[in-house]
C-alpha positions in Angstrom: 127.0 70.8 142.4 125.0 73.5 144.0 121.3 73.5 143.9 119.9 76.9 143.2 116.4 77.6 144.6 114.3 80.3 143.1 111.8 81.6 145.6 108.9 83.5 144.4 107.2 85.9 146.7 103.4 86.2 146.7 103.7 89.4 144.8 105.9 87.8 142.1 103.6 84.8 141.8 100.6 87.1 141.3 102.5 89.2 138.8 103.4 86.0 136.8 99.8 84.7 136.8 98.6 88.1 135.6 101.1 88.2 132.8 100.1 84.7 131.6 96.4 85.6 131.7 97.1 88.8 129.8 98.9 86.8 127.0 96.1 84.2 126.9 93.4 86.9 126.7 95.4 88.7 124.0 95.6 85.6 121.9 91.9 84.9 122.3 91.1 88.4 121.2 93.3 88.1 118.1 91.6 84.7 117.2 88.1 86.2 117.6 89.1 89.2 115.5 90.5 86.9 112.8 87.4 84.8 112.8 85.2 87.9 112.6 87.2 89.1 109.6 86.7 85.8 107.9 83.0 85.8 108.6 82.8 89.4 107.2 84.4 88.1 104.0 82.2 85.1 103.7 79.1 84.6 101.5 76.8 81.7 101.9 74.6 80.3 99.1 70.9 80.3 98.7 68.6 77.5 97.4 66.2 80.0 95.9 67.8 82.8 93.8 71.5 83.2 93.0 73.5 85.3 95.4 75.1 88.3 93.6 78.8 88.7 94.2 81.0 91.5 92.9 84.7 90.7 92.5 87.3 93.2 91.5 89.4 92.1 88.6 92.8 90.6 89.6 91.8 90.5 93.3 90.6 87.8 95.6 86.9 87.3 96.0 85.1 86.7 99.3 84.9 83.1 100.5 81.9 81.5 98.7 80.5 78.8 100.9 78.8 75.8 99.4 76.2 75.7 102.1 73.3 77.8 103.3 73.9 79.8 106.4 71.4 77.5 108.2 73.0 74.3 107.0 76.5 75.5 108.0 75.3 75.5 111.6 74.4 71.8 111.5 76.5 68.7 111.5 76.5 66.9 108.1 77.8 63.5 107.2 80.1 62.6 104.2 79.7 66.0 102.4 80.8 66.1 98.7 81.1 69.4 96.9 81.1 69.9 93.1 81.6 73.4 91.7 80.9 74.2 88.1 81.6 77.5 86.3 79.5 79.7 84.0 80.1 77.3 81.1 78.8 74.3 83.1 82.2 72.6 83.5 84.0 71.5 86.6 86.3 74.4 87.7 88.7 72.5 89.9 91.6 72.8 87.4 90.9 76.5 86.6 93.9 78.7 87.5 91.6 81.6 88.4 90.0 79.8 91.3 91.0 78.2 94.6 88.9 75.3 96.1 89.1 73.8 99.5 88.0 70.3 100.6 85.3 72.0 102.7 83.6 73.4 99.6 84.9 77.0 99.8 85.5 78.7 96.5 87.8 81.8 96.2 88.4 83.5 92.9 92.0 84.5 93.1 94.1 87.4 91.9 94.2 86.0 88.4 90.4 86.5 88.1 89.3 88.3 84.9 85.9 89.8 84.1 85.4 87.3 81.3 84.9 84.6 83.9 81.8 86.4 85.2 78.6 84.5 85.3 76.7 81.9 87.4 78.8 79.5 89.5 77.0 76.5 90.8 77.8 74.3 93.7 76.1 70.9 94.2 76.3 69.6 97.8 75.7 65.9 98.4 75.5 64.8 102.1 73.8 62.6 104.6 71.7 63.8 107.5 72.8 62.8 111.0 69.2 61.9 112.0 68.2 59.3 109.4 71.4 59.0 107.2 69.3 59.7 104.1 71.2 61.1 101.2 70.4 64.7 100.3 71.3 67.1 97.5 71.5 70.9 97.7 72.1 73.2 94.6 73.5 76.7 95.4 74.2 79.4 92.8 76.3 82.5 92.9 76.1 85.2 90.2 79.6 86.7 90.0 80.2 90.0 88.3 83.8 91.2 87.7 84.3 94.9 88.1 87.0 97.6 87.9 87.3 100.9 89.5 86.4 103.8 87.2 89.2 105.8 85.5 89.2 109.4 86.7 89.4 112.5 84.6 89.1 116.0 85.9 87.5 118.7 83.8 88.5 122.3 84.4 87.1 125.6 83.5 88.6 129.0 84.1 88.4 132.6 82.9 90.9 135.1 81.6 90.3 138.8 81.0 91.7 140.2 77.8 91.0 143.0 75.3 88.8 142.1 72.3 87.4 138.9 70.7 88.9 139.9 67.4 92.4 140.3 68.8 94.9 137.7 67.4 96.6 137.7 70.8 93.8 135.4 72.0 94.8 132.6 69.7 98.5 133.2 70.5 97.8 133.0 74.2 95.7 129.9 73.9 98.2 128.1 71.8 101.1 128.9 74.2 98.9 127.9 77.2 98.1 124.6 75.6 101.8 123.9 74.8 102.8 124.7 78.3 100.2 122.4 79.9 101.1 119.5 77.5 104.8 119.8 78.5 104.0 119.8 82.2 101.8 116.7 82.0 104.1 114.7 79.7 106.6 114.3 82.5 104.1 112.2 84.4 102.9 110.2 81.3 99.7 112.2 81.2 98.0 114.3 78.5 95.8 117.3 77.7 92.7 116.5 75.6 90.4 118.6 73.5 91.7 122.1 74.4 89.3 124.8 73.2 88.2 128.3 73.9 85.3 130.6 73.2 85.0 134.3 73.3 81.9 136.2 74.4 81.0 139.7 75.5 79.5 139.7 79.0 77.6 142.2 81.0 78.4 142.0 84.7 76.0 143.4 87.3 76.8 147.1 88.1 79.6 147.2 85.5 80.1 147.7 81.8 80.5 145.1 79.1 83.3 142.6 79.2 84.6 140.3 76.5 84.8 136.7 77.9 87.1 134.1 76.5 86.2 130.5 77.5 89.0 128.0 77.3 88.4 124.2 77.8 90.9 121.3 77.8 91.5 117.9 79.2 94.7 117.5 81.1 96.5 115.5 83.8 99.4 115.1 86.2 101.3 118.4 86.5 104.9 118.6 87.5 105.0 120.8 90.5 108.4 122.2 89.9 107.3 123.4 86.4 104.2 125.3 87.6 104.7 128.9 86.5 102.9 132.0 85.4 102.1 132.4 81.7 101.0 135.8 80.4 100.9 137.7 77.2 101.9 141.3 78.2 100.6 144.1 76.1 100.2 147.8 76.9 96.6 148.9 77.2 94.6 151.7 78.8 93.5 151.0 82.3 90.3 152.9 81.5 89.2 150.4 78.8 85.6 149.2 79.6 85.9 146.1 77.4 87.7 143.2 79.2 88.2 139.8 77.5 87.4 137.0 79.9 89.1 133.8 78.8 87.2 130.7 80.0 89.4 127.7 80.2 87.8 124.2 80.1 90.0 121.2 80.7 89.9 117.6 81.9 92.7 115.5 83.4 93.4 112.2 81.7 96.2 109.9 82.9 96.9 108.0 79.7 99.7 110.0 78.1 102.7 108.5 76.3 104.3 105.7 78.3 101.5 105.1 80.8 101.6 101.4 80.1 105.2 101.2 81.4 104.2 103.0 84.5 101.5 100.4 85.2 103.8 97.4 85.0 104.7 97.4 88.7 101.0 98.1 89.6 99.4 95.6 87.2 97.0 94.5 89.9 96.0 98.0 90.8 96.7 100.1 87.7 93.5 102.0 88.1 94.6 103.0 91.6 97.9 104.3 90.2 96.4 106.2 87.3 93.7 107.6 89.4 96.2 108.8 92.0 98.0 110.6 89.1 94.8 112.2 87.9 94.1 113.4 91.5 97.7 114.8 91.5 96.9 116.6 88.3 93.7 118.2 89.8 95.7 119.5 92.7 98.5 120.8 90.6 96.3 122.5 88.0 94.8 124.4 90.9 98.3 125.4 92.0 99.1 126.4 88.4 96.2 128.9 88.3 96.7 130.1 91.8 100.2 131.0 90.7 98.6 133.1 87.9 96.8 135.1 90.5 99.9 135.4 92.7 102.0 136.7 89.9 99.3 139.2 89.0 99.2 140.5 92.5 102.9 141.2 92.3 102.6 142.8 88.9 103.4 146.5 88.7 102.5 148.9 86.0 99.7 148.5 83.5 97.7 145.3 83.6 98.6 142.6 81.0 96.3 142.4 78.0 95.3 138.8 79.1 95.3 137.7 82.7 93.6 135.1 84.9 90.4 136.0 86.8 91.3 135.1 90.4 89.0 132.4 91.8 87.3 131.4 88.5 88.8 127.9 88.3 86.3 125.1 88.8 86.8 121.4 88.4 84.7 118.2 88.4 85.5 114.5 88.3 84.4 112.6 85.2 84.4 108.8 85.4 85.1 106.5 82.5 85.2 102.7 82.2 87.5 100.4 80.3 86.1 98.7 77.1 83.9 95.8 78.1 82.8 97.5 81.3 80.1 100.1 82.3 78.0 101.6 85.0 74.4 100.7 85.6 73.0 101.9 89.0 69.6 100.2 88.4 71.1 96.8 87.7 73.9 97.1 90.2 72.6 99.2 93.2 75.1 97.7 95.5 78.1 98.6 93.3 77.1 102.1 92.0 80.7 103.4 91.8 81.9 100.2 90.0 82.6 99.7 86.3 80.9 96.3 86.1 81.5 93.8 83.3 79.0 94.1 80.4 76.2 91.5 80.5 75.8 89.1 77.6 73.9 90.8 74.8 75.6 94.1 75.5 79.0 95.6 74.8 81.2 98.6 75.3 83.6 99.6 72.6 85.4 102.5 74.2 86.0 104.3 77.5 82.4 105.4 78.0 80.4 104.4 81.1 77.6 102.5 79.4 77.2 99.0 78.1 74.9 99.2 75.0 72.7 96.5 73.6 74.0 94.6 70.6 71.5 94.7 67.7 73.2 93.0 64.9 74.4 89.7 66.4 73.9 88.0 69.8 76.8 88.3 72.2 76.8 85.5 74.7 79.9 86.4 76.7 80.6 88.8 79.6 82.8 91.9 78.9 82.2 92.1 75.1 84.0 95.0 73.4 82.4 94.5 70.0 79.1 93.3 68.6 
């Protein structure tokens, strides 16, 4: 049998040592980053007032540590941790929580807003100095929250002939039908369509009749975006122009939206909000198309046509029943729909939890009084 000798030159040896040190340094950096991420997601208790913690429904909470930050830096002997929930009972068998033998509590992705309240941890341990038994009681005030549901409210203007003209109603009805058909393909809907007609005096111009249209809508199908006009002959010298103001809002809860949410049950708000944002973008395309078609239009102007650049939109937030916004009470979660406190409730998709006057509500997330 031949013996094969592998001779490494100085250059090869140095290269090998450099590679090993590179790998070691890389692993150390990864470990430090992982530790840093854990610390960023860690909340220590306080012995004075409860620590406020916001936990998104159906998501994992930060790591709640049954120690103060100062105590965690010291060595303790024979620690024993006991966690109780808002009802005062031991939570070790609750399916919505994960507990470790080091006293760490994590509310898992089964967490519901109804489990909100004060979580208490009692730590029993001995000091290394005198072995005297000590007790520490730490409290965490946990609030469940959801992201708000988005709607987008629109307003636009159309120029037409006269407020008394029956073509206005005809145009409005057809516009509403067209928008409803578009959004239905993405399980969205148009809410509260309406219009108003007014005569306006523009600076340096004659009188114009303004038609204001408002509606709530959602999720347009891009392939269906098209121009919609009622074409009538009229004199180009007419000094009265009807301006149709269209108001609308995008709402993602059309027929079948529950089925869409099944694959996204943990983040259904994210999915519906994405659809609402799509609707905002596509509504803008819809009305830009109106202007584009008008620019290509030859002959006399249509009786009713879009006023280019008049479309405006704003986001309007709403909360699920049992949740609401309160920036004064929750300054660290101002964009959150936080679970309603005991004694308050929210019946519908408003953004406020209102006090309960008739009976006392002792639960979080009440939807009735």
